[in-house]
Each structure stands twice: as C-alpha cells, then as structure tokens.
C-alpha positions in Angstrom: 0.0 0.0 0.0 2.8 2.4 0.9 4.5 1.7 -2.5 1.3 2.3 -4.4 0.8 5.6 -2.5 4.4 6.6 -3.2 4.1 5.8 -6.9 0.9 8.0 -7.2 2.7 10.8 -5.5 5.6 10.5 -7.9 3.2 10.5 -10.9 1.5 13.7 -9.7 4.9 15.3 -9.1 6.1 14.4 -12.6 2.9 15.6 -14.2 3.3 18.9 -12.5 6.7 19.6 -14.1 6.2 18.1 -17.5 4.6 20.3 -20.2 1.1 19.5 -21.3 1.4 18.2 -24.8 -2.1 19.4 -25.6 -1.6 23.0 -24.3 -1.2 25.8 -26.8 2.4 26.8 -27.3 3.2 30.4 -26.1 5.1 32.6 -28.5 8.3 33.9 -26.8 7.7 37.4 -28.2 6.8 39.3 -31.4 10.0 38.0 -33.0 11.0 34.3 -33.1 14.2 32.8 -34.5 14.5 29.8 -36.8 15.7 27.5 -34.0 12.5 28.2 -32.0 10.3 27.8 -35.0 11.9 24.5 -36.0 11.2 23.1 -32.5 7.6 24.2 -32.6 6.7 23.9 -36.3 3.7 21.6 -35.6 2.3 23.9 -32.9 2.0 27.0 -35.0 0.6 28.2 -38.3 3.2 29.7 -40.6 2.0 32.4 -43.0 4.4 32.8 -46.0 3.8 36.4 -47.3 5.3 37.5 -50.6 4.6 39.4 -53.8 6.4 36.8 -56.1 4.0 34.0 -55.5 5.6 31.8 -58.1 8.7 31.6 -56.0 6.7 29.8 -53.3 7.1 26.5 -55.4 10.7 27.3 -56.4 14.0 26.3 -54.9 16.9 28.2 -53.3 19.8 29.2 -55.6 23.3 29.3 -54.3 26.7 30.3 -55.5 29.3 27.7 -54.7 33.0 28.5 -54.2 34.9 26.0 -56.4 37.9 26.0 -54.1 36.2 25.8 -50.7 32.8 24.4 -51.5 31.3 27.2 -49.4 27.8 28.2 -50.5 26.4 31.7 -50.7 22.6 32.2 -51.0 21.7 34.1 -54.2 17.9 33.7 -54.3 15.4 32.3 -51.8 12.9 29.9 -53.4 10.4 27.5 -51.8 8.8 27.8 -48.4 8.9 26.5 -44.8 7.1 23.1 -44.6 3.3 23.5 -44.4 3.4 27.3 -44.6 0.3 28.9 -46.0 0.8 31.2 -49.0 -0.3 34.9 -48.6 -0.1 37.1 -51.8 1.0 40.4 -50.3 -0.7 42.3 -53.2 -4.1 40.9 -52.1 -3.6 42.2 -48.5 -4.0 45.8 -49.7 -6.9 47.3 -51.8 -8.0 50.5 -53.5 -10.7 52.7 -51.9 -12.4 56.0 -52.7 -11.7 58.7 -50.1 -13.3 62.2 -50.6 -13.7 61.4 -54.3 -10.1 60.2 -54.8 -9.0 56.7 -55.4 -6.4 55.9 -52.7 -4.4 52.7 -53.4 -2.9 50.0 -51.2 -5.1 50.4 -48.1 -6.1 47.9 -45.5 -9.2 45.9 -46.7 -12.4 46.3 -44.8 -12.9 43.8 -42.0 -15.1 41.3 -43.9 -12.9 41.3 -46.9 -9.7 40.7 -44.8 -11.4 37.9 -42.9 -12.4 36.3 -46.2 -8.9 36.6 -47.5 -7.4 34.9 -44.5 -9.9 32.1 -44.7 -9.1 31.6 -48.4 -5.5 31.3 -47.5 -6.4 28.5 -45.1 -5.8 30.3 -41.8 -7.5 28.7 -38.8 -8.0 30.0 -35.3 -6.5 26.9 -33.8 -2.8 27.8 -33.5 -0.6 30.9 -32.9 0.8 32.5 -36.1 4.3 33.0 -37.3 4.8 35.2 -40.4 7.7 34.4 -42.7 8.8 36.6 -45.6 11.6 35.8 -48.0 13.9 37.8 -45.8 16.6 38.9 -48.2 15.6 42.6 -48.3 14.1 45.0 -45.8 11.0 45.5 -47.8 10.3 41.8 -47.6 10.6 41.9 -43.8 8.4 44.9 -43.8 5.8 42.9 -45.8 5.7 40.6 -42.8 5.3 43.6 -40.5 2.5 44.9 -42.6 0.6 41.5 -42.4 1.3 41.4 -38.7 -0.2 44.9 -38.3 -3.2 44.0 -40.4 -4.0 40.9 -38.3 -3.5 43.0 -35.2 -5.9 45.6 -36.3 -8.5 42.9 -36.7 -8.1 41.3 -33.3 -5.3 38.8 -33.6 -2.8 38.7 -30.7 -1.1 35.3 -31.0 1.3 36.3 -33.7 5.0 36.8 -34.3 7.5 37.4 -37.2 10.3 35.0 -38.1 13.6 36.8 -37.8 15.3 36.8 -41.1 12.4 35.1 -42.8 13.1 32.2 -45.2 16.6 33.4 -45.7 17.2 33.2 -41.9 15.6 29.7 -41.9 18.1 28.6 -44.5 21.0 30.2 -42.7 20.1 28.2 -39.6 20.5 25.0 -41.6 16.8 24.3 -42.1 15.3 23.2 -45.4 12.7 24.8 -47.6 10.2 22.8 -49.7 8.5 23.4 -53.0 5.1 21.7 -52.8 2.0 23.6 -53.9 0.0 25.8 -51.6 -2.8 24.2 -49.6 -6.4 24.9 -50.7 -8.2 24.2 -47.5 -10.7 26.8 -46.3 -9.8 28.3 -42.9 -12.1 29.4 -40.1 -10.1 32.4 -38.8 -12.3 35.3 -37.6 -11.7 39.0 -37.2 -12.7 39.6 -33.7 -12.1 43.4 -33.4 -11.4 46.5 -35.4 -8.7 48.3 -33.5 -9.0 51.9 -34.9 -6.4 53.0 -32.3 -3.8 51.4 -34.5 -4.8 53.5 -37.6 -4.1 57.1 -38.4 -5.7 59.3 -41.1 -4.6 62.6 -42.7 -6.5 64.5 -40.0 -4.5 62.8 -37.3 -1.3 63.8 -39.1 -2.5 67.4 -39.4 -3.1 67.6 -35.7 0.1 65.8 -34.7 2.2 68.8 -33.8 -0.5 70.4 -31.7 -1.3 67.0 -30.1 2.3 66.4 -29.3 2.4 63.3 -31.5 5.7 62.3 -33.1 5.8 61.7 -36.8 8.1 59.0 -38.0 9.0 58.8 -41.7 10.0 55.2 -42.5 11.3 55.7 -46.0 14.9 55.8 -47.4 16.7 59.1 -46.7 16.6 60.3 -50.3 12.8 60.1 -50.3 12.6 61.8 -46.9 14.8 64.6 -48.2 12.8 65.0 -51.4 15.8 64.1 -53.7 13.5 61.4 -55.2 10.0 60.3 -54.8 7.8 57.3 -55.7 5.9 58.5 -58.8 3.0 58.3 -59.7 1.7 57.3 -56.3 3.4 60.2 -54.6 3.1 63.5 -56.3 5.6 65.6 -54.4 9.1 64.9 -53.0 9.8 65.5 -49.3 8.3 64.7 -45.9 5.5 65.9 -43.6 6.6 68.9 -41.6 8.1 67.9 -38.3 8.6 64.3 -39.2 11.8 62.5 -38.2 13.4 59.9 -40.4 13.8 56.2 -39.5 15.3 55.1 -42.9 14.9 51.6 -44.2 18.6 50.7 -43.8 18.2 50.7 -40.0 14.9 48.7 -39.9 17.0 45.6 -40.1 20.6 44.4 -40.5 22.1 41.9 -42.9 23.4 38.7 -41.3 24.5 35.9 -43.6 22.3 37.2 -46.4 19.2 37.5 -44.2 17.6 40.7 -42.9 17.5 40.4 -39.1 15.9 42.6 -36.5 18.2 44.7 -34.3 18.2 44.4 -30.6 16.0 46.7 -28.6 19.0 48.6 -27.3 20.3 49.0 -30.9 16.9 50.4 -32.0 16.9 52.9 -29.1 20.4 54.0 -30.0 19.5 54.5 -33.7 16.4 56.5 -32.7 18.3 58.7 -30.4 20.7 59.6 -33.3 17.6 60.4 -35.4 15.9 62.5 -32.8 13.1 60.0 -32.3 11.7 59.3 -28.9 10.8 55.5 -28.8 8.4 56.1 -25.9 6.4 59.0 -27.3 3.0 58.8 -28.9 3.8 58.4 -32.6 2.4 58.0 -36.1 4.5 56.1 -38.7 4.2 56.7 -42.4 6.0 56.0 -45.7 4.7 56.0 -49.3 1.8 53.6 -49.1 1.9 52.1 -45.6 4.3 49.2 -46.3 7.6 50.4 -44.9 5.8 52.3 -42.2 4.6 48.9 -40.9 8.3 48.1 -40.2 8.7 51.2 -38.1 5.4 50.6 -36.4 6.4 47.0 -35.6 9.8 48.1 -34.1 8.4 50.9 -31.9 5.1 49.2 -30.9 6.0 45.5 -30.7 9.8 45.3 -30.2 10.1 48.4 -27.9 6.6 48.0 -26.4 5.2 51.5 -27.1 1.5 50.9 -27.5 0.8 54.6 -28.5 1.9 54.1 -32.1 -0.4 54.3 -35.1 0.2 53.7 -38.8 -1.0 56.3 -41.4 -2.3 53.8 -43.9 -2.6 56.2 -46.8 0.8 57.7 -46.1 2.5 60.0 -48.6 0.2 58.7 -51.4 -2.9 60.0 -49.6 -1.1 63.1 -48.2 0.3 64.4 -51.5 -2.7 63.5 -53.8 -4.9 65.4 -51.4 -2.8 68.5 -51.8 -1.0 68.6 -48.4 2.3 70.5 -48.3 5.6 68.7 -47.9 9.0 69.8 -46.7 12.2 69.2 -48.8 15.6 70.6 -49.4 14.3 73.4 -51.5 11.8 74.8 -48.9 13.3 73.8 -45.6 14.9 77.2 -45.0 
C-alpha cells in the first residue's frame, strides 16, 4: 500500500513539471528565430507572405565557391514546410476617399477575414509570419501583415527573424510543394481603430504632441527622389523624423535580421526619435511604415503608435504640403 501511494505521489509530481502536450504553445515574443520555429513547427501556423507567389514553389539558388565548396545564398525559393501562401498584393486594396482613389489600403474587416480564410488560416494555433527575408521591404511585408492581423483582433502572432533566408542560414530546409487549398475558419474579432491614423490625425500631430516617423529611405525623406506616380511631391511631412529603411534591419548571412531593442533605441536617439512618445509612422503607401510601427510598438513596447495607412500617397494627392531641401529654410 505504501509503495502504491508513493508511486501515485511521484506520478503527480512528474505531471506537475512536464509540459502539457495538448496545451497551446506560447510565442516567446513578437519575433521568433529559426531554431525556436523548427522546434515548434507543428504547434503554430506559418504564413508565408510574398509578392512573387511563383517563388513559393521554387528552390533556393546558391553560388558555390569552387575552391572551398562554401555556398552563398543568391535567391530564396520555396517555403517552410506547411506554410500557407499569402499574396502580399491581395492584402491591400483601393478605396475611394473624398472622391479620390487611394491605393494599397487595409481591406475592410469582412474582406480581410475572407482573404485569411481563403489562405487557409484557422483559429487553432498561434501564427508565425515568414517573408523571403533577403531585403528589408520583404521583412516589412511581414510587419504589414502582422499589423493588419493585429488591427482585426489577432494577438497570438510573431514574425520569423530573417524570414526564409534566416531559416536557410540556420540549416533548415525549404520545400516546393503547392499551396494548400483548404478553407480556414479564422475570424476577425475586433477593429482596433487606435492602430490606424488618417490625414486629419497627421495634421493635428504637432499640436497634439504626437511624433511623426517617416520610415522611407533618406533620399525620399529629403525629397531628392519620390515614388511616382503614387506620390506627387518629394519630401516629408513637416516635423517628421526619419527612420530610414537601412536601420529597420541588418544583414546577417544574407538574411535581414531585426536589431536588438538597445540598438533600436540607440538609432532612434541619433535620429531624434523618442521611442516612448505617442507616434504616427508613415511611408509612401503604408508598407515600410509597418516596419517602423512594428519596431516601436512591438519590439520596444510603445502601445501609443499608429500607422498612417494612406501615407504620402494620400497626403500628396490630397494637396497637403511637404518639406524638402528646396523649402526647408
């Protein structure tokens, strides 16, 4: 009897310290690395977001050093096993605002929910978003999808550091099978308007003591070049500080990786940006601004950050003034 009682006590003790195999996995934060994802691949849903959808069924291309045999990644092709394909171009739509067609905006709630269901997304597992990961604009695609899901109520979500390129660099394999066609059951459970900014919010930013963060490359911020025909004037919104694309991420082994929180704070200090201040990020069409939003809001934990979805496309086509090298005094 004493042995039976002791064995029951040991069983209870073991059960208390062993993880529940049926419990949902907890994401370690808004960014996960390839090693973590490889260990939890069956416990999450991977969303593969890209504009070049044909590359989803491709294969990686490498340059091989004839002397050493060392391989250098040239082009990412294929995807993480079981990843669901998201066409980035379908995640943004045209709308009419004040009689003007404004392009590349967040879809309405019902349309975005339908898109995620068409992709095959279910509500069963946490989500990890993977982009190709060789360029900063690809990582910012992941940030844009993250922001979109967040607007519509999703909280169990993270981005894969380095994307598919980081996955390959960590010694993991990509596959080239076709995308699944199963209908998903994911639901948009909220519309968090507090994550969105409009032109009127940008107009009031200075008086409201809201910081404006321009997330474009420095030449565009300065007005040396601009993204025609979407943006009709070169320069930036008065008072905006620049967080250029080349400090959104850093290249490590051919993959674009996020900086540390301390590095981001240091960069922002150099740029005159307060990472703790209420802020609005913008770019040309809300794509690169998603990267700045993600860094400030999710990596640095400032929950008073909004994204100006229409960005410079909406700002300039509606006739708002810009500041550039010719009119900045």
